Each structure stands twice: as C-alpha cells, then as structure tokens.
N, C-alpha and C positions, 0 to 999 in steps of 0.2 A: 062317652067315650073321647079316647086321645086320639086326636090327627093323626094321619100316617105323617111319616117324618118327611117324604117327598113332596106333600102337598106344604109343610112349611116350610123348607127350602123352597120352592118355587117363591111363596109368598114372599119370603125374604131375600130374594131376587131381584123380585119386583120392586121391593121397596128402595132397593139398594140402586137402583139400574138409573135412577134422575142421575144421585149423585156421582156413580160411577160415569157415568155418560159426559157431565161437566169436567171432572179429573181426565177422561181421555182425550177430551176435548182440548185444552187446556195445556193441561201438562203434559198430555205426550204428544200434542203436536206442535207444541213449543220446540221439546226434545227432538222429534224426527225433524223440524224446519234446522236446528242447532245442528245436528248430524249433518245433515248435505249440506249446509255452507260449509263446515268443515273439511266435506270432500269436495268439493269445488264448484257446486253447482249456486251460483248467484249471478242470475242475469242481469237482475237489478243494475248489476255494477260492471256490467259487460264482460263477466266471468263464469264459463260453462263448461269444467274440466271434468265434471264428475264422471266415473271415478276417482278423484286423486286424494292418493295418500301422503301427498308433500308436506302438505301441513301439521299433520301428526308427525311427520319423521323429521322435520326440521324441529320440533319442539321435543321432544323425545330423545334426540340427540344432544341436546344442549342440557350444559352443566348448569345453568342458569334456571330451567325447568327444574330439574331436582331438587335445588334448594329453596326454589320457591314453594315448590310441595313439601316439603320437610319443613319450612316455617308454619304453612297454613296448617300441617297436621298439629305441629307441637301449641300450635296457639288454641287451637280446638280442644286437645284431648287435655293439656294442661288444665286451663278452664273449667272442662268438664269434670275432671277429677277435684277438683279444690270447690267448686260449686257442691258436689255430691257429697264429699267430706264435710261440708258445713251443714247442708240439709239435712242431712239424717239423723244426728242429734238435736237440732232443732224441730224437727217434725217430732222427736220421740218426747221432746221437752213439753210439746204444747197437748199433748193429748194427758198432759197432769195436770191438776189445779194448784195456780200460785198466784199470789196478789199480782193485780195488772196485768192478768194474762189477757183479759177484752183490750185492753190498748195496746198491749205490745201485736197480738193478733191481727192488729188493722196497721199497724207501723212496717210490721218487716213485709207487707204486700206493698207496701207504697211505689218502690221499684217497675212494679209489672203496668201500673198505671203511667209511668214518663217513658216515650219515645227513649232510642238511643244515641240518637242526637244528642239529647239534654246531657245522656251519661258521659257522653263524650265530652262535653262542653264543662261540665263540673271535673272529668278529671283532667284538663286541662287547668282551669280555676286553681284546682287543690295541690296537683300533685306535680305543675311543671314547676322548672326554676324560676324562682320570683312569684311562683302562686303562696296559696296560705299555707300550706307546710310549711314551705322552706324561709317564709317569710317568721314564722311564729320559731323556727329552730334558729334564726339568726336574733330574735328578739330576746329568748331565754340563756344567748351567749352560746351555742352548741358550734354554732359557727359564723364566721366572721361577718359576711355578705350572702345574702339569698343565691348567688348564683353558686355559691359553695356547693349548694345542695346535691344532693346524689341524684344523677341523673335519672329519673324513672319512665320518663318517654321519649319516644324517639329512639328508640335503640330497638335492636333486634333481639334481645332478650322479652321482649313484648310486655313489661308487668302492667304498663298504662292499659294494654287492649285486653290483658287478660283481668285487670280490674273490674273493668265494665262489661267483662263477661260475666263473671263470678256477681258484682253488684246487681246483673238483671236476672239472672238465671237460679242464681239461687232460693230466690222465694219461689219459683214457680215448682223447681225440686219439692221445695217444702211441702208446696200443697200437695203434688202429687202422691208423695209417700207422705202425707198426714191423709189423705184419704182413704189407702190401703189399709192404715193404724187403726183408722176409727171402722172401718167395716169390719176389721176381723176381730176387734176386741181386746179385751185383755185378759179374758179367763185363762186361755193357754200358758200366758207370762205369769200370772199367780198362781197356777196350779203347780207351773215349776218350782217356783219359789217355797211352796209351801212342802216340796218334795226334798228343800236343800239345794237347789240350783243356786250357785253366784249371778250375780248380775252380766259378766262377761260370758259366762255357758247362756244363760237366757236370750243376750242380745246374736250370740255366733249360732246356737243350735236353734233357736226358734222363730226371733222375732225377724232376724235377715232373711231367710229363706221365706218368709210370710211376705214380707215387702219388697224381695227381690222384682217381681212384676212392675208396681210402682218404678224401682230405681232405674230398672231395661228402658221403660216407657220415653223414662223423663231424661234419660242419658241420651237417647237417640234422636230427639228432639233437639233437645243442646247442640250435641256432638255436630250434626246435620248444618244447625242453623249457624253455628261458628266457621265452618267449613267455608262456607260461600258467603259470609258476611262482608260487607266493603267499606264500610264508611270508617270504623273503629282502627282496621288494618289500614288505611287511607291516610290518615288523620294523625293518629297516634303511632305510627310505625315509624322505622329505622329509615326507610329508602330502600334502594336499591340494594340487595333483591327484595321484592315486594311479594306480599301472598300472592297465590295464582289469582283470585279474582280482581285484586288491584292491578295484574299483569293483563288480565281479559278486557279492563276498563281502561287500560292505555291503547293497548291495540284499537279499541272499538275507537276512542277518540282521535287518532291518527290520520295526519290531514289526505293520506292514502287509503280512500274507503273500501279498497280491497283487503285489506289488511286486516278488517274485521274479521275474515275468514279464519285467521290466525289466531283472532281475539274466540271463538266459536271454536275452535281445535282445542284451545285452553279450556273452554266452560266443561267441552263435553269428555275432556281428557279427567278433569275434576271432578262430575258426575261419573265416570265410569270408578276411578280409586276408590271414591268412598262410598260408593253404592257396593262395592266388594268388598270393603272393612264392614260398613255396617250388615251384611251378609252373614257376614265369618260370625261379628259379632251373635245376631240372630240362632245361626247355627249352635254354636257353642250354650249361650242360655236354654237351646229346644233341647238339645242332648244331657245338659243338667237336670231339668226338668221330667225329663226323660227317667233319668237315673234315678230321684228321688219320689218317683209316679206319682207324681203330678200331672202327666199327660196322658 
C-alpha cells in the first residue's frame, strides 16, 4: 500500500528540519545582522540610528560603487562562462573510452584539492612579469627582458583573477556535468546517430537539454562564489576601483570602526544584486523546463 503523499511530505520536512535550522541560524542570522548594521544599528560602536538608509544612499549615488559592481560581475561572469565552455567538452570526453583515461580522470581533479590561495601563488609565480612564462619568453628570444612580457596580473582586465577561477572551477563543473551524463546514459544519442543525426545536432537537440540541470547547478554555485570572492581580486586585481568584496574589506579595516557600517551596506548591496541575478537566471531556466515539458 502506497503511503499518503502528505505523510511523505511531513517525513521529508522533519528530516530536513535540522539542516534548515542550521542554515536559518548561521546564514539567516548573519544576513539579518548585516542588514541591521547597514541600517545604522551598531550600539557596540556607539552608533544606533536605526532605521538609517544614509549608508546605502551614499554607496548607491557613488560612481565608484557602480564601477566596482561592474568589475565584480565582469570577473564572475566571464570566469564562469570560460570554465563552462571548457567543462562541457571535457565531461563529454570522459564518458568515452580512450588510452590513459584513468590517469587523466585523476589529474584533472587535482585543482579541487588545492586551496585558492595556492592557485593565486601559482598565478604570481607563472604569469607575473618576472615569472616562469616571462623568463621562458625571454630565453627563447621572443622578448629582450622578462619585464617586457605582456602584463597579465594586477590589471583591471583581470586575466589573472579569471585564470585562477577557471583553473579551480572547471574541474568542479566537469564533475557535475559528467555525473548527469553517467545518469542519462548514451542510449538516446546512439539511437539518434542510427537515425542519421550528426554530432552537432545530437549535442544541441539531445545532449545539451539533458545535461542542462547539471550546467545550471554548477554555474549557479561558481557564479555565486566568484561574486563574493575576496582573495584573488585583492592580490591579483588592478587596485582602485576594486571589486565590491575588496571595497567592503577596506571599510572593515578602516581605523574608524563606524566605517564598518558602510562595509555592511556594500555587502548587503552585493547580496541583493547577485540574488536578483540568480533568481532571474532560475526563472528563465524554469520557464525553459516548462516549455519542453520536463516540469
């Protein structure tokens, strides 16, 4: 006898309650405190002007804020897209059999076990002017001196930042997409090939819609991390204007402790904007799923 749907939903809710409680306390509580501080509630600093929107007003009317927001979204979006473009063909390749597959399957996952700070250090050692690539270019005669090497780090183009993000996140995206590919199998693709469909049509009409849930999940996680990341933009960025997490950090480190309220306003603003972007992304994806009849 099948259990009533209401009973199953109640049991599922009870099973998820401990995790939901932890998230509500740790994440929800921290977010609420950040909002309260951004609105002037900080009696431990001798400030209690709640509700006070002056910190948000000062931030949003500043041109530097919007430039910093643009840089933040630029680094996050471009890194996520590049990692995705690399991860999809890699995941497709890993479902096939080829010599050395076992070794390669282990090697591409290595960045997942290395902290971001190590990746940043590798970027400095390899990509900086005076690093390994610049010295190699000078050695083979492409340039006269390592200092003439193309400047990759500490510019607002952010190629060093993006390289670190891609190096770290491409294996994660590959794992997520590869897991979906293993779950769906190859029967549909093989049937389409038998019926005369080409490789491009099979990918666009069959494979891509099937792996889209994995793509959406992986890109959501990576984009959200990139938006809030601090270390890479701080060390490898071009300086003022900085990304919003770095701007917030500078407020938090100011000798005037009350400036932390402006830092909280920057953090809350970033959370609101990134939340709206991710919500819009999910709405578009949901509509697509409804259109193709998968929801």
